[in-house]
N, C-alpha and C positions, 0 to 999 in steps of 0.2 A: 440241524445244521451246525457245523464246527465252529467254535469260537476263535479258532486260530487265525492269525493274520493271513492275508491273502500273499502268496509269494510270487513274483513275476519270474518266470522261466523263459530263458533265451536259449534258441536252437540256432546256432550260428556256424556257417559252413562257407567254403570257397566254391561249392557247387550249389545243388538245388536245396540242400539242407534235409532231404529226405531221411538220409542215413541217421543224422543227428536226432531228427525228430521221432523216428520209429524206435530207436533205441531208448530215447528219453521217456516216450510215452510208456514203453514196457516197464521202465523202472518207476516212474511216477505211479503207475497203477498199483504199486504195492503199497501205496499210501492213501487209501480212499477217504481218510478223514481230513486230508489236508486240501487246502483251496489254493489253485494256481491260475495264474493269468499268464497266457502262453504267447509268445512272440517269436516268430521265425525270421531270420535276417540271412537270406542266401547270397551266393555270389560276393563274399567279402574277400577279394583276391588282391587287395593292396592295402598298403599302410594307412593311407587316408580313410578308407572304409573302415578299418579296424578301429581306427582312432574315434570315428563318429559312433561305433557301437559301443566302445567304452563310455562315451558320453551318455548313451541311452541307458546303459546299465546303471551308471551313477544317478541318473533322473529317477530311475525306477526305485533305487535305494531311498532316495529322499521321499518319494511319494508314498511308498509302502511302509517305511520305517523299519524295514527288514532286508537282509541281504538277498539280492536275487541269486537264483541258480543258472549256471550256463553250461550247456552242453555243446561242445565244440568239436568239429572234425576239420579244423584248419590245420595245415601241414607247414606253412611257411613260419619260420621262427620269429620273424619280425611281426607279423600280424599277430601271432600268439602273444608274444611279449606285450604288445599294446593292450590287447584285451585284459591280461593278467594284472595290469595296473588299476583296474577297476576293482572295487571292494565287493566280490562275489564268491560264491563257491563254484569254483572253476573245475569242470570236469572235463579234460581233454581225452575224448575217446580214442583217438589214434594213439597218443602218447602211451596209453595203458597197454596197448596191443603191439605196436610197432616194435618196441625195445625187445620183448620176449620173441618175436618173430626173427628180428635180426640175429639174436642169439642162436636160436634153433637153426635157422637156415645157413648162418655163417656168412652173411653178405649184409651190406647197408641198402636200406630202402632208398628210393629215389626222392622221396619227400616233395614229389612233384605236384602242383596245384591241379585239381581235376583229372587226376590220373585214372580214376574208377572209369570214366567214360571212354578211356582207350581200351579197356579191357574187352569189351564188346565189339566185334568187328562189324563191318557193313552188312554182312549176311544176317547177324543177330537182329539188327535194326530192322531190315527188310522183313524177316520172318514175323517180327512183332507187328508191324504195319499190316501185313497180309492178314494176321490173326485178327486184328481189330477189325478190318474191312469184312472178313469172313464172319465175324460174330454179328455185325450190324446187317449184313446181307441175308442172314439166316436166322433172324430174331422172330420168335413168336410163330413158328411154322412155316416161315417163307423160304421153302426149299424146293427146287425142282428135282424130278427123278434123277437119281445118280450123283447128286451134288453132295449128299452126305457121306459119300465115299471118302471126301477130303477132310472131314471132321475127325479130330481127336477124341471128342467127346460131344454127346448129345444130351442135354439137360431136358427132363420131362417133369411136369407137375401142373397143379392148377394155376389159373391165372393170378399174378401177384405174389407168388410164393418165393420169389428171389432169383428166378432163372436168368433174366436180363442182366442185372448188376453183376452176377457171378460169372456169366459169359464174357463180359467186358473186362472184368478184372483178371480172368484167366488168360485173355488175350494181351492185356496191357502189361502184366507183371510177368508172365511166363511164355508169351508167344504161343499159347495153346489156341488152336482153332476149335471154338465151341459154338455148336448151333443149339437152339432150344425150342421145344415144342410144348404147346399148352395142351393139358388133358382138359376136355370139356364135356358137358352132359352127353352129347351125342357119342363120344366115345365109350362112355360108361353104358349106354343104352345099347350100342353095338358089341359090348363086352370084348373090345379088341383094341390094340394100339392103333393110333392114326397113322394114315399116309403109309409110307415105306419103312416105318421104324422097325418092323419086325426083322427087315434085312440087316440091321445094324445093332442087333441086340447086345453085342459085346461092348458097344460105345456108349449104351444108355446109363444114365445115372439119374435118379429121381430126387426131387426136393419136395418135401412137405412142410407143413406149417400149422400150428394151433388154430382151431377155428376161430377162437376169440380174437387173436392177433390178425388173422386173414380178414375178419369182418371189419375190424378197426381200419385196416389199410384200404380196403375197398370202399368204406364209407367216405374216405377223403376224395375218392375219385368218382363215386356215384352215390352221393348221400340218399338214404332211404329207398334204396332200389332193392329188388329181389336179389340182384347180383351181390349185393353187400350184406344181405340179412344173415344173422347168425345160423338160422336154420338151413339156408342153403349152402352156407360155407361148411357146416358140419357135414352135409350130404355129399358135397364134392370131395372134401378131405377123406372121408371114409371110403367112398367109391375109388378114388385114385389110389389109396393105399391098398385097397384090395386088388386092384388092377396090377399094381407093382409086384405085390406079393405073388399073384398068380402067374405073372410073366417072368418071375424071378429077376427082377430088376433091382439092383443095389440102390438104397435111398437114405436120405439123411433128413432129420427134422431141423429146419433152419431157424426156428422161434427164437432161440437164445444164442445162436451162433453169429458171429462176424463174418463178413464175406472172406476174410483172410482164413478164418477156420474152416469154413466150407470149401474154399478152394484147396486148402491143405489136404482135406480129407478126400476130395475128388481126385488130386493128383496121386495120392498114395493108393487109393482103391482101384482107379482105372490104370494104374502103374505108368504114370507119365512122369519120367524123370526129366524135368525141365529146371534150369537155373532161373532164379529170379533176376530182373534187369535192373 
């Protein structure tokens, strides 16, 4: 364990704070020995809220004995000015990029609060909601004949290999309609894909996982069951991989991959060019 002091990190935004937090996490991950306490403060859209944030930053300095780090995506000069009065390492993510973009594009930016949310029109929002509903309605093999024709991608793999969370992430983040089917021992005995999957071979993408990790996950759900035993997990994983190879299904080992990495690989492999929301 590092002996370095814990640094409080603030992610402050006039919106949800997701942009500041995502970029901030990417940067902080480059310092694995450092210790951080993370605080997200969204919707800082007026001066009073910014003054309150500055007070929290000062309190963190007093508590930790070291300067906090602030990742900010605020655009209003007054709120930015209020935050800068607190003693912290202030990283203004917009300031670092807006200036060069204004120079390159030959025009001033709007500096409007919450402008990002106006970029996606109502059709984008509608598509994302439809994709989420589709993922939930077609989870774990729940699909009627012909419904998979609407799917952008169909994830296959043994139970608990990461299909459901990946399907939902693809829907929420990219508006991708993802269905998923579990590969079960009966499929291996029949030596063929379940249901109507063979009709949509071009949409299939497989997920596999290390047997040891799969057993650990399943133990949390059904402790000391055959379903969760390492021996059974090894059998299912081996059989699933053989089936996917035989059926020429593209697949990925999800053991050490984040949902973001898995989703990015799927989008690239299945050639789904979708913007993140």
